[in-house]
C-alpha positions as CSV (number, residue, x, y, z in Angstrom):
1,M,-69.5,50.6,95.0
2,S,-68.4,49.2,91.7
3,A,-69.6,49.7,88.1
4,S,-70.4,45.8,88.2
5,V,-72.5,45.9,90.8
6,Q,-75.9,45.3,90.1
7,T,-79.0,46.8,92.2
8,I,-81.4,45.0,91.8
9,L,-84.8,45.8,93.8
10,V,-87.7,43.2,95.4
11,A,-91.2,44.7,95.6
12,S,-93.4,42.1,98.1
13,D,-95.7,42.9,101.3
14,A,-95.3,39.2,101.4
15,P,-92.0,39.0,104.3
16,T,-91.3,35.2,103.5
17,L,-91.5,36.3,99.2
18,R,-88.9,38.9,100.0
19,R,-86.7,36.7,101.6
20,E,-86.8,33.7,99.3
21,V,-86.2,35.9,95.9
22,E,-83.3,38.2,98.0
23,A,-81.8,34.5,99.2
24,V,-82.0,34.0,95.7
25,I,-80.2,36.5,93.6
26,S,-77.6,37.8,96.5
27,G,-74.1,37.5,95.5
28,P,-70.8,39.6,95.2
29,D,-72.2,41.2,92.7
30,V,-75.7,42.4,93.1
31,E,-77.0,45.1,95.8
32,V,-80.9,43.8,96.6
33,D,-83.1,46.2,98.4
34,T,-86.6,45.7,99.1
35,V,-89.9,47.7,99.5
36,T,-93.2,46.6,100.8
37,S,-95.7,48.8,98.5
38,G,-96.2,49.9,94.7
39,P,-95.7,53.6,95.6
40,E,-92.2,52.4,97.4
41,V,-91.5,51.0,94.0
42,V,-91.8,54.7,91.8
43,T,-90.2,56.7,94.6
44,F,-86.9,54.2,94.3
45,V,-86.6,53.9,90.7
46,A,-86.8,57.3,90.5
47,E,-83.9,58.0,93.3
48,E,-81.8,54.8,92.4
49,A,-82.3,53.4,88.6
50,P,-82.2,50.2,89.4
51,D,-81.2,47.1,87.5
52,L,-84.2,45.7,87.3
53,V,-87.6,45.4,89.5
54,I,-88.9,42.2,90.3
55,V,-92.4,43.2,91.6
56,D,-94.9,40.5,93.0
57,M,-98.6,40.6,91.4
58,Q,-100.0,40.2,94.3
59,M,-98.9,43.3,96.5
60,G,-101.9,45.1,98.7
61,N,-101.2,48.9,98.0
62,M,-100.9,49.0,94.4
63,G,-100.3,45.1,92.7
64,G,-97.3,44.1,90.5
65,M,-99.1,45.3,87.1
66,A,-100.0,49.1,88.2
67,V,-96.6,49.4,89.7
68,C,-95.8,48.2,86.0
69,L,-98.2,50.6,84.0
70,E,-96.5,53.5,86.8
71,L,-92.9,52.2,85.7
72,R,-93.8,52.7,81.7
73,L,-95.5,56.1,81.7
74,Q,-93.1,57.8,84.6
75,E,-91.0,56.4,81.5
76,S,-92.9,57.7,78.3
77,Y,-92.5,61.2,79.5
78,D,-89.0,61.1,80.3
79,A,-90.0,61.5,84.0
80,M,-87.2,58.3,84.9
81,D,-85.0,56.0,83.1
82,H,-86.8,52.4,81.4
83,V,-85.8,50.1,84.3
84,P,-87.0,46.5,83.2
85,V,-89.4,44.5,85.1
86,L,-89.9,40.9,86.8
87,M,-93.4,40.2,87.8
88,L,-94.0,37.3,90.0
89,L,-97.8,36.0,88.9
90,D,-99.7,33.5,90.8
91,R,-102.1,32.0,88.4
92,R,-101.0,31.1,84.2
93,P,-104.2,33.3,83.5
94,D,-101.9,36.6,84.7
95,V,-99.6,36.3,81.8
96,F,-102.0,38.4,79.9
97,L,-101.5,41.2,82.6
98,A,-97.8,41.0,82.3
99,R,-97.6,41.2,78.9
100,R,-100.2,44.4,79.1
101,S,-98.6,45.8,81.6
102,G,-95.5,45.9,79.9
103,A,-93.0,43.4,82.1
104,E,-90.2,42.4,80.1
105,G,-90.6,39.3,82.1
106,W,-92.8,36.8,84.4
107,L,-92.5,34.3,86.8
108,V,-95.5,31.8,87.0
109,K,-95.5,30.7,91.5
110,P,-94.6,28.7,92.7
111,L,-90.1,29.3,92.6
112,D,-87.4,27.9,91.7
113,P,-84.1,28.8,91.5
114,L,-83.2,27.9,88.5
115,R,-86.0,29.3,86.3
116,L,-85.8,32.9,88.7
117,R,-81.3,33.3,88.0
118,R,-82.6,32.8,84.6
119,A,-85.0,35.4,84.5
120,V,-82.8,37.7,86.2
121,R,-80.0,37.3,83.8
122,A,-82.5,37.6,81.1
123,L,-83.6,40.7,81.7
124,V,-80.4,42.4,83.1
125,D,-78.5,41.6,79.9
126,G,-81.6,43.0,78.1
127,G,-84.0,40.4,77.6
128,T,-87.0,38.9,78.3
129,F,-88.5,35.9,80.0
130,A,-91.1,34.5,79.3
131,D,-92.2,32.1,82.0
132,D,-93.7,28.4,79.9
133,S,-94.3,26.6,83.6
134,F,-98.3,25.2,83.2
135,T,-98.4,26.5,79.7
136,P,-101.9,24.5,79.0
137,V,-101.3,21.6,76.3
138,P,-103.4,22.0,73.4
139,V,-106.3,19.7,73.1
140,L,-107.6,18.0,69.8
141,V,-111.3,18.3,70.0
142,G,-112.8,15.5,68.0
143,G,-109.8,13.2,66.6
144,A,-109.9,15.7,63.6
145,P,-106.3,16.5,62.6
146,P,-105.0,19.8,62.4
147,L,-105.8,21.8,59.5
148,Q,-102.9,22.7,57.1
149,A,-102.1,25.9,55.5
150,G,-104.4,26.5,52.8
151,S,-106.7,23.1,53.5
152,E,-110.5,23.1,53.9
153,P,-111.8,21.9,56.1
154,T,-114.0,18.7,55.8
155,T,-117.4,17.8,57.4
């Protein structure tokens, strides 16, 4: 295996999700490994140190948030190297949990190949990825214009 091959771990207990992600990110320079539980993720990362972990938020045994928190805990006392985590979320409100767990990126399902590839590339390159899909549009209540900096509300 050459140094340019990236190792990406996909963790989900849903076979269709694992196959979907693997089909999108596979290529000649990517080795994709899959696991079906959170404890398997922690073991794999400790032994193999992949370039990226893609984890489903909803795994029956140790879900995505718990996996990410455990990886960050292990990293905090130098038990393993830092590995970026891309969390796959079922709904927009789960973004809060992804942020709190220390994930470098997240995608809200349903997945599409373009967003998934962009997220993977960003994280493998050392960046972050915040999926803005399904972000609520702010609504003004009562028709009042938004306050400007330094202005007082009118009654």
